C-alpha positions in Angstrom: -20.4 -24.2 36.3 -17.8 -23.4 38.8 -17.2 -20.8 41.2 -14.1 -19.3 39.2 -14.3 -16.2 37.2 -12.6 -17.1 34.2 -13.7 -14.7 31.2 -15.4 -15.7 28.3 -14.5 -13.8 24.9 -17.0 -13.2 22.2 -16.2 -13.6 18.6 -15.2 -10.3 17.2 -16.2 -11.4 13.5 -16.7 -7.9 12.2 -14.1 -5.9 13.8 -11.9 -5.0 10.9 -14.8 -4.9 8.3 -15.9 -1.5 7.0 -19.3 -0.7 7.4 -21.8 -1.8 4.5 -22.9 1.2 2.4 -20.3 3.6 4.1 -19.9 6.0 1.2 -23.7 5.5 -0.3 -26.8 7.2 1.1 -29.2 5.0 -0.7 -32.4 7.4 -0.1 -30.4 10.3 -1.3 -31.6 11.8 -4.7 -29.1 12.1 -7.6 -27.1 15.1 -7.4 -28.1 15.8 -3.7 -25.1 15.7 -1.1 -25.4 13.7 2.1 -25.7 15.7 5.3 -22.7 15.3 7.5 -24.0 14.6 11.1 -21.6 14.1 14.2 -22.4 11.2 16.8 -20.8 11.5 20.4 -20.5 8.4 22.4 -18.7 7.6 25.6 -16.1 5.0 26.0 -16.8 1.9 24.0 -16.0 -0.6 26.8 -17.1 -3.8 24.6 -17.7 -5.0 21.0 -21.2 -4.8 21.9 -21.4 -1.0 22.3 -19.3 -0.9 19.1 -21.4 -2.8 17.2 -24.4 -0.7 18.2 -22.9 2.2 17.4 -21.9 0.9 13.8 -25.6 -0.3 12.9 -27.1 3.1 14.1 -24.4 4.8 11.5 -25.3 2.5 9.0 -28.8 3.0 9.2 -28.6 7.1 9.3 -26.1 6.7 6.2 -29.1 4.9 4.4 -31.4 7.7 5.2 -29.4 10.6 3.2 -26.6 11.2 6.2 -22.7 11.1 6.3 -22.8 9.9 9.8 -19.3 10.4 11.9 -18.7 9.5 15.5 -16.5 10.9 18.3 -15.7 8.2 21.0 -13.6 8.9 24.2 -12.1 5.3 24.2 -12.0 2.2 21.9 -12.1 -1.7 22.9 -8.7 -3.2 23.2 -7.0 -4.6 19.9 -8.8 -2.0 17.6 -6.6 -0.1 15.3 -7.9 3.7 15.8 -6.5 4.7 12.3 -8.1 1.9 10.5 -11.6 2.6 12.5 -11.3 6.0 11.4 -10.7 5.4 7.7 -13.2 2.5 7.5 -15.8 3.2 9.8 -15.8 6.9 10.2 -15.2 6.5 13.9 -12.7 8.8 15.7 -11.3 8.4 18.9 -10.9 11.8 21.0 -10.3 11.2 24.6 -9.1 14.9 25.1 -12.6 15.9 24.2 -14.0 14.2 27.4 -11.5 16.2 29.8 -12.8 19.6 30.5 -9.5 20.8 31.0 -8.4 19.9 27.7 -11.4 20.6 25.6 -10.7 24.2 24.9 -7.4 23.0 23.3 -9.1 19.8 21.4 -11.9 22.1 20.2 -9.2 24.3 18.2 -7.5 21.3 16.9 -10.4 19.5 15.6 -10.0 17.9 12.2 -12.9 18.9 9.7 -12.6 19.8 5.9 -14.1 18.5 2.6 -15.4 15.2 3.8 -14.4 11.3 3.5 -13.0 11.7 -0.3 -10.7 14.3 1.2 -9.4 12.6 4.1 -10.8 14.5 6.9 -14.3 14.4 8.7 -16.7 17.3 6.9 -17.7 19.9 9.4 -20.9 18.4 10.8 -24.3 20.2 10.4 -26.0 18.3 13.4 -24.7 16.9 16.5 -26.3 14.2 18.6 -24.8 13.1 22.0 -26.0 9.5 22.8 -25.4 9.9 26.5 -26.8 12.2 29.0 -23.4 12.7 30.6 -22.0 14.3 27.2 -24.5 16.9 27.1 -21.8 19.3 28.0 -19.6 18.5 25.4 -22.6 18.7 22.8 -22.9 22.1 24.0 -19.3 23.2 23.5 -19.1 21.6 20.2 -22.5 23.2 19.1 -21.3 26.7 20.0 -17.8 26.1 18.7 -19.5 25.6 15.1 -22.6 27.3 15.9 -24.9 24.2 15.0 -28.0 22.4 16.4 -27.6 19.4 18.8 -29.9 16.9 20.2 -29.2 14.7 23.5 -30.0 11.1 24.4 -31.4 10.3 27.9 -30.9 6.4 27.7 -31.9 5.7 31.5 -33.5 7.3 34.3 -31.6 10.2 35.6 -30.5 10.0 39.4 -31.7 12.1 41.7 -30.4 16.0 41.8 -29.2 15.3 38.3 -28.8 18.7 36.1 -28.5 19.0 32.7 -26.2 21.5 31.0 -28.2 22.5 27.8 -28.1 25.6 25.2 -31.1 27.8 25.0 -30.1 28.3 21.6 -28.7 25.2 19.9 -30.3 22.6 22.0 -33.3 21.1 19.6 -34.5 18.6 22.4 -33.8 15.5 24.5 -34.3 11.9 23.1 -35.6 9.4 26.0 -35.3 5.7 25.4 -38.7 5.0 26.8 -41.9 6.9 27.6 -41.3 6.6 31.4 -37.8 8.2 31.2 -39.7 11.1 29.2 -42.1 11.3 32.2 -39.1 11.2 34.8 -37.4 14.1 33.0 -40.7 16.2 33.3 -41.3 15.6 36.9 -37.7 15.7 38.3 -36.3 18.2 36.1 -39.0 20.3 34.9 -38.4 19.9 31.3 -41.2 20.8 29.0 -42.7 17.8 27.6 -42.9 19.1 24.3 -39.1 19.2 23.8 -38.7 15.6 24.5 -39.3 12.6 22.2 -39.2 9.0 23.0 -37.0 6.8 20.6 -35.2 3.7 21.6 -31.9 3.4 20.0 -30.1 0.9 21.9 -31.3 -2.6 21.0 -31.2 -4.2 17.7 -33.4 -7.5 17.9 -32.3 -8.7 14.5 -28.4 -8.7 15.5 -26.7 -11.9 17.3 -29.9 -13.3 18.4 -29.7 -17.0 18.0 -33.3 -18.9 17.6 -34.7 -19.6 20.8 -34.1 -22.9 22.7 -37.4 -24.9 23.3 -37.7 -25.4 26.0 -35.1 -22.9 27.5 -34.8 -25.1 30.7 -34.0 -28.2 28.6 -31.1 -26.5 26.7 -28.6 -29.6 27.9 -31.4 -32.2 29.3 -31.1 -33.8 32.8 -31.2 -37.5 32.6 -34.3 -39.5 33.8 -33.6 -41.9 36.6 -35.0 -44.7 34.1 -32.7 -43.5 31.2 -30.3 -46.1 30.3 -26.5 -45.0 30.1 -24.9 -45.7 26.4 -23.5 -49.2 26.2 -19.8 -48.5 26.0 -19.1 -52.1 24.9 -19.9 -51.2 21.1 -18.4 -49.1 18.5 -14.9 -48.6 17.5 -13.6 -50.5 20.5 -15.1 -54.1 20.3 -13.6 -56.1 23.4 -14.2 -59.3 21.3 -11.7 -58.6 18.3 -8.0 -58.7 18.6 -6.5 -55.2 18.5 -2.9 -54.1 18.4 -1.9 -53.5 21.9 -5.1 -54.8 23.4 -5.3 -57.9 25.5 -7.8 -60.4 24.0 -9.7 -60.7 27.4 -9.9 -56.8 27.6 -13.1 -56.0 29.5 -14.8 -52.6 28.9 -15.1 -50.3 31.9 -18.6 -50.2 33.5 -20.9 -47.7 32.0 -21.1 -44.4 33.4 -24.1 -42.8 34.3 -24.5 -39.3 33.0 -24.5 -36.5 35.9 -27.7 -34.3 36.2 -27.2 -30.8 35.1 -27.6 -27.8 37.5 -30.0 -25.4 36.3 -28.3 -21.9 35.7 -29.9 -18.6 37.2 -28.4 -15.4 35.9 -28.5 -11.7 36.7 -26.6 -8.4 35.7 -25.8 -5.1 37.5 -23.2 -2.9 38.1 -22.8 -4.0 41.8 -24.4 -0.9 43.1 -27.4 -1.3 45.7 -29.7 0.0 43.5 -29.3 -3.2 41.2 -30.6 -5.6 43.9 -27.6 -7.9 43.5 -27.8 -8.8 47.6 -31.6 -9.7 47.0 -30.5 -12.0 44.2 -27.9 -13.8 46.5 -30.6 -14.0 49.4 -33.2 -15.6 46.9 -30.4 -17.9 45.6 -30.0 -19.3 48.8 -33.6 -19.7 49.5 -33.8 -21.7 46.1 -31.0 -24.1 47.2 -32.7 -24.5 50.4 -35.9 -25.8 48.5 -33.9 -28.5 47.2 -33.4 -27.5 43.9 -30.0 -28.0 42.0 -29.0 -24.6 40.6 -26.0 -22.6 39.9 -25.9 -18.8 39.8 -24.0 -16.3 37.6 -23.5 -12.4 38.0 -22.2 -10.3 35.3 -21.3 -7.0 37.3 -20.4 -4.0 35.3 -18.3 -2.7 38.0 -15.0 -3.0 39.1 -13.2 -5.7 41.6 -14.2 -3.7 44.8 -18.0 -4.9 43.9 -17.5 -8.0 42.9 -15.3 -8.4 46.5 -18.4 -7.5 48.3 -20.9 -9.7 46.5 -18.1 -12.7 47.3 -18.1 -11.7 51.0 -22.2 -12.0 51.1 -22.1 -15.2 49.0 -19.6 -16.9 51.6 -21.6 -15.6 54.5 -24.8 -17.2 52.6 -22.7 -20.3 51.8 -23.2 -19.8 48.0 -19.5 -19.6 46.9 -19.2 -22.8 45.3 -22.5 -22.0 43.5 -21.7 -18.7 42.3 -19.9 -17.5 39.1 -18.9 -14.0 38.0 -18.3 -12.9 34.4 -17.4 -9.5 32.8 -19.8 -7.2 31.1 -17.8 -7.8 27.7 -19.0 -11.4 28.1 -22.9 -10.8 28.0 -23.0 -11.5 24.2 -23.5 -14.4 23.5 -21.9 -17.0 25.8 -23.7 -15.6 29.0 -27.0 -16.1 27.8 -26.3 -19.4 26.3 -25.7 -20.9 29.7 -28.9 -19.4 31.3 -32.2 -21.3 32.2 -33.7 -18.3 33.8 -33.0 -14.4 33.9 -33.8 -12.1 36.8 -34.0 -8.4 37.1 -34.2 -7.5 40.8 -33.5 -3.7 40.6 -34.4 -1.7 43.9 -34.7 1.4 41.5 -36.5 1.9 38.1 -34.3 1.3 35.1 -35.0 1.0 31.5 -33.7 -2.9 31.8 -31.4 -3.3 28.5 -30.3 -6.7 29.8 -34.1 -7.5 30.5 -34.8 -6.6 26.8 -31.8 -8.8 25.7 -33.1 -11.9 27.8 -36.5 -11.7 26.2 -35.1 -11.4 22.8 -33.1 -14.7 23.6 -36.5 -16.5 24.5 -35.6 -16.9 28.4 -38.2 -17.1 31.2 -37.7 -13.9 33.2 -38.5 -12.4 36.9 -38.0 -8.6 37.5 -38.8 -6.2 40.0 -42.2 -4.5 39.5 -40.8 -0.8 38.7 -41.4 1.7 36.0 -39.1 0.7 33.0 -39.4 -3.1 34.0 -43.0 -3.6 34.3 -43.8 -2.4 31.1 -41.9 -5.2 29.3 -43.6 -7.8 31.1 -47.4 -8.8 31.3 -47.4 -10.8 34.6 -47.8 -14.6 33.9 -48.2 -14.1 30.3 -44.4 -13.3 29.3 -42.8 -13.4 32.5 -43.2 -12.8 36.2 -43.1 -9.6 38.4 -42.3 -9.4 41.8 -42.4 -6.3 44.5 -39.1 -4.7 44.7 -36.7 -5.4 47.7 -38.6 -8.5 48.3 -36.0 -11.4 48.1 -38.4 -14.1 49.5 -40.9 -12.9 46.6 -37.9 -13.2 44.1 -37.3 -16.6 45.4 -40.8 -17.7 45.2 -40.8 -16.8 41.6 -37.4 -18.4 40.9 -38.5 -21.6 42.5 -41.9 -21.4 40.6 -40.1 -21.2 37.1 -37.2 -23.7 37.7 -39.6 -26.4 39.1 -42.2 -26.3 36.0 -40.0 -26.1 32.6 -43.2 -26.3 30.4 -44.5 -23.1 32.0 -41.0 -21.4 31.7 -40.9 -22.5 28.3 -44.3 -20.7 27.3 -43.4 -17.6 29.0 -39.9 -17.6 27.5 -41.8 -17.8 23.7 -43.9 -15.2 24.7 -41.4 -12.7 25.8 -39.2 -13.4 22.7 -42.4 -12.8 20.2 -43.4 -9.7 22.3 -39.7 -8.1 22.2 -39.4 -8.8 18.7 -42.6 -7.2 17.9 -41.7 -4.0 20.1 -38.2 -3.1 18.9 -37.9 -2.1 15.3 -34.4 -0.4 14.7 -35.3 0.7 11.2 -38.5 2.5 12.4 -36.7 4.1 15.3 -34.0 5.6 12.5 -36.7 6.8 10.5 -38.0 8.8 13.2 -34.6 10.1 14.3 -33.8 11.2 10.6 -37.1 12.9 10.8 -36.5 15.0 13.9 -32.7 15.6 12.5 -34.2 17.2 9.3 -36.7 19.2 11.3 -34.0 20.5 13.4 -31.7 21.5 10.2 -34.8 23.3 9.0 -35.0 25.7 11.8 -31.1 25.7 12.6 -31.1 29.5 11.7 -33.9 30.1 14.7 -33.4 29.9 18.3 -34.0 26.2 20.0 -37.2 25.2 21.2 -36.1 26.0 24.7 -35.2 29.6 24.1 -38.9 30.8 25.1 -39.9 28.0 27.4 -37.1 26.7 29.6 -34.3 28.4 31.5 -31.4 26.5 30.7 -27.3 27.2 30.8 -26.3 29.2 27.5 
């Protein structure tokens, strides 16, 4: 590890492959047409987000739907024409711009379906991000169809949702704590919120766990003998062309010890607690542990520059590496021995879920959304939020005890695999879609119970 920010590039092995079963809905009875639905997603900033969308569409297709998606931006290197033709994912940036949306709505393509070359007119819309609720409302009113809005993370303070009393069929929260926050902070009736986690597929791109995680590249013990370089392909006692007969092999080089690697992720904002992570990193080094630290900021260079200034003040610059969000899978996880989530504010903790699925020992703040993932000292460690000393103590504890760290990592992976079943989530989502379609000629559930924008 070095202090550079050299990018890592994931292997986009499926980027040009059509989604399996694209034109076949396996649960549709013979003679029954699949139900066209439209998913709304924001900018696809990484292959990871694109792959998650594709897999959700696959699962819905297999449950009797003909799934299309509108996205505002595609990853670099994607052919939008091929993606639309083979994947039914359309890039419609104009729809994300409120001042262009009226014109874009009038020019929306819709027709007989895939065989006819145009997207079919959908019967239901699902906005996969909270910030797309306005677009979902406009599309629902344009077509006169019901819609759902997903709320994947805790809404910030003073957040308001623009929803239709007539067409909105409900909100889909990622975890129960997010549903509770919507009830408490926005006074949304609990009966119109359902908790379904659509954001994590534990069976995709999860390599087998390393056992133990802290010994992926084992350090060399003091008593270990370095390999004897005087044997093998080059034997100094034989005559070789161009090599003097009295050639002496070099002295054996003792392999260097490997520094342990601790990682975290965040957007570079105060609520992510990355400054606490840097302070804790300094404490780890002061305790005499040979460690390096990796931060994957999801924001721009300004946040990275601020973190670098803090690292320089703490004399951490030569021990700190930055990587981008695109690099989270798989290389970011492959180098880690320990993952930390030092948030100051509640969060769903997607990165923490991924770390657990990777079998890494984890340390996280004791906050809603994170504490539900960890049973303290059974499959991870919880620390008080905003406490850099407690975070450092937990990091030192696991870095100093590989066997304990390995035990926690194995337990975390087993529990994460048991908790995240994408097929079960797709079954529940499909059931709610069908319920909404059965009552699509009636007012939405908000009509009598909640005062929302129309």
